RODO-2510 file (C-alpha; in nm, 4 decimals, decimal comma):
residues 260
     n   res          X          Y          Z
     1     x    -0,2185    -1,2176    -5,2518
     2     x    -0,2525    -0,8462    -5,1700
     3     x    -0,4726    -0,9230    -4,8711
     4     x    -0,2142    -1,1750    -4,7495
     5     x     0,0661    -0,9171    -4,7788
     6     x    -0,1408    -0,6596    -4,5917
     7     x    -0,2104    -0,9157    -4,3183
     8     x     0,1569    -1,0110    -4,2933
     9     x     0,2589    -0,6472    -4,2857
    10     x     0,0167    -0,5831    -3,9980
    11     x     0,1343    -0,8961    -3,8145
    12     x     0,5018    -0,8021    -3,8455
    13     x     0,4252    -0,4500    -3,7242
    14     x     0,2280    -0,5853    -3,4311
    15     x     0,4891    -0,8439    -3,3415
    16     x     0,7740    -0,5960    -3,3551
    17     x     0,5946    -0,3453    -3,1346
    18     x     0,7300    -0,3715    -2,7823
    19     x     0,4871    -0,1357    -2,6081
    20     x     0,3112    -0,3977    -2,3924
    21     x     0,6390    -0,5787    -2,3285
    22     x     0,8152    -0,2543    -2,2377
    23     x     0,5367    -0,1438    -2,0063
    24     x     0,5234    -0,4704    -1,8170
    25     x     0,9032    -0,4918    -1,7983
    26     x     0,9283    -0,1403    -1,6553
    27     x     0,6415    -0,2151    -1,4160
    28     x     0,8237    -0,5262    -1,2955
    29     x     1,1485    -0,3318    -1,2546
    30     x     0,9646    -0,0863    -1,0307
    31     x     0,7753    -0,3633    -0,8500
    32     x     1,1038    -0,5315    -0,7568
    33     x     1,2069    -0,2115    -0,5778
    34     x     0,8923    -0,2013    -0,3642
    35     x     0,9026    -0,5624    -0,2448
    36     x     1,1282    -0,4650     0,0512
    37     x     0,8824    -0,1865     0,1402
    38     x     0,6018    -0,4402     0,1731
    39     x     0,8248    -0,6765     0,3714
    40     x     0,9100    -0,4011     0,6197
    41     x     0,5444    -0,3070     0,6654
    42     x     0,4376    -0,6687     0,7172
    43     x     0,7209    -0,7218     0,9665
    44     x     0,5822    -0,4343     1,1734
    45     x     0,2387    -0,5969     1,1644
    46     x     0,3957    -0,9224     1,2810
    47     x     0,5517    -0,7458     1,5793
    48     x     0,2197    -0,5820     1,6651
    49     x     0,0362    -0,9143     1,6518
    50     x     0,2997    -1,0693     1,8785
    51     x     0,2309    -0,8020     2,1389
    52     x    -0,1479    -0,8130     2,1077
    53     x    -0,2123    -1,1876     2,0853
    54     x     0,0274    -1,3695     2,3124
    55     x    -0,0616    -1,1665     2,6214
    56     x    -0,4314    -1,2556     2,6251
    57     x    -0,5158    -1,4348     2,9499
    58     x    -0,6085    -1,8005     2,8981
    59     x    -0,8853    -1,9327     3,1286
    60     x    -0,7633    -2,1768     3,3946
    61     x    -1,0249    -2,4339     3,2965
    62     x    -0,8742    -2,4394     2,9467
    63     x    -0,5163    -2,4609     3,0752
    64     x    -0,6170    -2,7576     3,2891
    65     x    -0,6788    -2,9528     2,9683
    66     x    -0,4763    -2,7907     2,6906
    67     x    -0,1068    -2,6963     2,7354
    68     x    -0,0495    -2,3231     2,7027
    69     x     0,2360    -2,3874     2,4597
    70     x    -0,0003    -2,5722     2,2244
    71     x    -0,2393    -2,2772     2,2156
    72     x     0,0412    -2,0237     2,1707
    73     x     0,2165    -2,2295     1,9033
    74     x    -0,1091    -2,2649     1,7117
    75     x    -0,1624    -1,8896     1,7175
    76     x     0,2018    -1,8240     1,6252
    77     x     0,1882    -2,0620     1,3289
    78     x    -0,1401    -1,9132     1,2087
    79     x     0,0072    -1,5637     1,2162
    80     x     0,3272    -1,6664     1,0392
    81     x     0,1475    -1,8720     0,7740
    82     x    -0,1099    -1,5987     0,7150
    83     x     0,1504    -1,3250     0,6798
    84     x     0,3721    -1,5429     0,4589
    85     x     0,0793    -1,6202     0,2281
    86     x    -0,0204    -1,2554     0,2134
    87     x     0,3340    -1,1366     0,1458
    88     x     0,3734    -1,3858    -0,1373
    89     x     0,0476    -1,2638    -0,2909
    90     x     0,1212    -0,8947    -0,2382
    91     x     0,4735    -0,9077    -0,3848
    92     x     0,3928    -1,1293    -0,6827
    93     x     0,2085    -1,0613    -1,0042
    94     x    -0,0467    -0,8502    -0,8203
    95     x     0,2186    -0,5898    -0,7380
    96     x     0,3408    -0,5668    -1,0963
    97     x    -0,0152    -0,5382    -1,2246
    98     x    -0,1009    -0,2707    -0,9687
    99     x     0,2018    -0,0643    -1,0665
   100     x     0,1246    -0,1181    -1,4350
   101     x    -0,2249     0,0210    -1,3839
   102     x    -0,0930     0,3084    -1,1733
   103     x     0,1661     0,4164    -1,4295
   104     x     0,0037     0,3329    -1,7606
   105     x    -0,3722     0,3284    -1,7028
   106     x    -0,4431     0,5615    -1,4125
   107     x    -0,4651     0,9386    -1,3945
   108     x    -0,2271     1,0991    -1,6455
   109     x    -0,1104     0,7655    -1,7898
   110     x     0,2309     0,7374    -1,9498
   111     x     0,1141     0,6590    -2,2998
   112     x     0,0336     0,8443    -2,6186
   113     x     0,2168     1,0593    -2,8720
   114     x     0,5635     1,1798    -2,7729
   115     x     0,6173     1,3920    -3,0848
   116     x     0,3764     1,6773    -3,0207
   117     x     0,5539     1,8889    -2,9222
   118     x     0,8766     1,7362    -3,0429
   119     x     1,1474     1,7081    -2,7795
   120     x     1,3745     1,4335    -2,9132
   121     x     1,5593     1,3856    -3,2406
   122     x     1,4708     1,0165    -3,2808
   123     x     1,1644     0,8011    -3,2330
   124     x     1,3591     0,5213    -3,0686
   125     x     1,7208     0,4073    -3,0244
   126     x     1,8947     0,1777    -3,2678
   127     x     1,9073    -0,1907    -3,1863
   128     x     2,1324    -0,2641    -2,8858
   129     x     2,1334     0,1053    -2,7906
   130     x     1,9537     0,2810    -2,5057
   131     x     1,7936     0,6192    -2,4618
   132     x     2,0312     0,8723    -2,3039
   133     x     2,0120     1,0714    -1,9809
   134     x     2,0023     1,3839    -2,1979
   135     x     1,6880     1,2534    -2,3678
   136     x     1,5450     1,1767    -2,0256
   137     x     1,6026     1,5395    -1,9241
   138     x     1,4483     1,6748    -2,2458
   139     x     1,1285     1,4652    -2,2385
   140     x     0,9438     1,7053    -2,0102
   141     x     0,5831     1,6048    -2,0689
   142     x     0,3927     1,2860    -1,9957
   143     x     0,3688     1,0466    -2,2890
   144     x     0,4435     0,6862    -2,3776
   145     x     0,8201     0,6613    -2,4212
   146     x     1,0849     0,5575    -2,1654
   147     x     1,2509     0,9031    -2,1504
   148     x     0,9203     1,0473    -2,0286
   149     x     0,8957     0,7775    -1,7614
   150     x     1,2555     0,8490    -1,6628
   151     x     1,1947     1,2247    -1,6509
   152     x     0,8960     1,1886    -1,4187
   153     x     1,0327     0,9052    -1,2070
   154     x     0,9809     1,0969    -0,8818
   155     x     0,6157     1,1520    -0,9737
   156     x     0,5780     0,7835    -1,0541
   157     x     0,7321     0,6828    -0,7223
   158     x     0,4854     0,9074    -0,5399
   159     x     0,1960     0,7480    -0,7311
   160     x     0,3166     0,3992    -0,6441
   161     x     0,3338     0,4850    -0,2737
   162     x    -0,0256     0,6113    -0,2859
   163     x    -0,1263     0,2873    -0,4577
   164     x     0,0568     0,0727    -0,2005
   165     x    -0,1099     0,2516     0,0904
   166     x    -0,4521     0,2083    -0,0645
   167     x    -0,3912    -0,1570    -0,1503
   168     x    -0,2553    -0,2548     0,1909
   169     x    -0,5330    -0,0723     0,3754
   170     x    -0,7904    -0,2481     0,1595
   171     x    -0,6475    -0,5858     0,2623
   172     x    -0,7276    -0,5173     0,6286
   173     x    -1,0994    -0,4593     0,5681
   174     x    -1,3283    -0,6611     0,7923
   175     x    -1,4600    -0,9663     0,6104
   176     x    -1,3214    -0,8930     0,2639
   177     x    -0,9543    -0,8018     0,3068
   178     x    -0,6980    -1,0682     0,2258
   179     x    -0,5058    -0,9998     0,5471
   180     x    -0,8232    -1,0213     0,7522
   181     x    -0,9215    -1,3477     0,5838
   182     x    -0,5727    -1,4916     0,6342
   183     x    -0,5725    -1,4198     1,0068
   184     x    -0,8986    -1,3718     1,1964
   185     x    -1,1074    -1,6733     1,0808
   186     x    -0,8023    -1,9009     1,0791
   187     x    -0,7121    -1,7924     1,4317
   188     x    -1,0506    -1,9059     1,5607
   189     x    -1,0303    -2,2330     1,3686
   190     x    -0,6811    -2,3061     1,5000
   191     x    -0,7789    -2,2542     1,8636
   192     x    -1,0926    -2,4652     1,8223
   193     x    -0,8952    -2,7439     1,6537
   194     x    -0,6369    -2,7452     1,9330
   195     x    -0,9066    -2,7652     2,2002
   196     x    -1,0821    -3,0512     2,0205
   197     x    -0,7524    -3,2358     1,9684
   198     x    -0,7073    -3,2482     2,3444
   199     x    -1,0573    -3,3860     2,3951
   200     x    -1,1983    -3,0653     2,5390
   201     x    -1,4608    -2,9944     2,2751
   202     x    -1,7212    -2,9316     2,5436
   203     x    -1,5290    -2,6167     2,6426
   204     x    -1,6019    -2,4547     2,3067
   205     x    -1,9355    -2,3342     2,4436
   206     x    -1,7960    -2,2301     2,7809
   207     x    -1,8423    -1,8562     2,8362
   208     x    -1,4853    -1,7941     2,9538
   209     x    -1,3321    -1,9913     2,6678
   210     x    -1,5559    -1,8181     2,4151
   211     x    -1,4497    -1,4830     2,5615
   212     x    -1,0837    -1,5853     2,5292
   213     x    -1,1286    -1,6752     2,1617
   214     x    -1,3222    -1,3541     2,0965
   215     x    -1,0456    -1,1509     2,2608
   216     x    -0,7899    -1,3104     2,0293
   217     x    -1,0035    -1,2226     1,7268
   218     x    -1,0754    -0,8702     1,8536
   219     x    -0,7068    -0,8068     1,9177
   220     x    -0,6237    -0,9320     1,5688
   221     x    -0,8756    -0,6954     1,4110
   222     x    -0,7522    -0,4093     1,6297
   223     x    -0,3899    -0,4748     1,5315
   224     x    -0,4867    -0,4707     1,1627
   225     x    -0,6780    -0,1453     1,2053
   226     x    -0,3964     0,0301     1,3904
   227     x    -0,1391    -0,0974     1,1396
   228     x    -0,3433     0,0271     0,8441
   229     x    -0,3713     0,3763     0,9939
   230     x    -0,0129     0,4079     1,1164
   231     x     0,2488     0,1896     0,9491
   232     x     0,0699     0,1768     0,6141
   233     x    -0,0022     0,5498     0,6030
   234     x     0,3591     0,6248     0,6977
   235     x     0,5099     0,4123     0,4194
   236     x     0,8064     0,5929     0,2623
   237     x     0,7697     0,9039     0,4812
   238     x     1,0431     0,8466     0,7398
   239     x     1,4093     0,9396     0,6760
   240     x     1,5152     0,5786     0,7336
   241     x     1,2849     0,4715     0,4481
   242     x     1,4820     0,6633     0,1865
   243     x     1,7086     0,3743     0,0910
   244     x     1,4272     0,1269     0,0185
   245     x     1,1808     0,3834    -0,1171
   246     x     1,3996     0,5884    -0,3456
   247     x     1,7688     0,5180    -0,3117
   248     x     1,7711     0,3054    -0,6236
   249     x     1,7274     0,5562    -0,9083
   250     x     2,0687     0,4794    -1,0546
   251     x     1,9738     0,1129    -1,0779
   252     x     1,6279     0,1664    -1,2253
   253     x     1,6902     0,4484    -1,4734
   254     x     1,9241     0,2452    -1,7007
   255     x     1,6654    -0,0352    -1,6990
   256     x     1,3948     0,2092    -1,8074
   257     x     1,6060     0,3713    -2,0784
   258     x     1,7138     0,0445    -2,2371
   259     x     1,3614    -0,0116    -2,3718
   260     x     1,2765     0,1383    -2,7146
***
């Protein structure tokens, strides 16, 4: 009987603890704010690909068999589908998990004892109450409660931007990056499929046609590389980025402070 009571006591304590729930909820709240940042960056990549891919000269011998519009539409659809798939992946659960790791498991994680030294007069708010802005201001060291997260929100935002830059750059890596995989190999396959559909499969080994396909792939890789070293590295640095990168504190802070 005693063992059963001890077990139940532990279970109730575990079930009533909201730490994991709070952490993931706060991570998701922050992730929601950075979805537009990713959309803006991917839109710039889309524009760059438009410039770099649709101006590649198509060999006359290929145009004699395959309509230019078919080739261009195939490339356009591959780009749009690839970027849509990537954006869905990058703004979904992966973003929340990345922010969770950045805030709660990375360098100087927001977890641990918040009572040494003591800054607040209560361990958590009463049911249906929130932490206050005053408690946010007082909680001036990194630990595991929402007031600490609120107090260091600017630091957290800076960490998230560093994470986003690293993540997006990683996705452009030759061979392994999700963006690379979504674009370069599919581009080649799309062009080949279009050529075969028009009964011109013999042109796949033609030197000029092969050079055309290789130029498309090379331009794709180049666009990814330039994007990763310009747009991605400049995320949240320009004055016009302020609204999407940090103009939402008054929306996020109440969401953070409502968790016990």
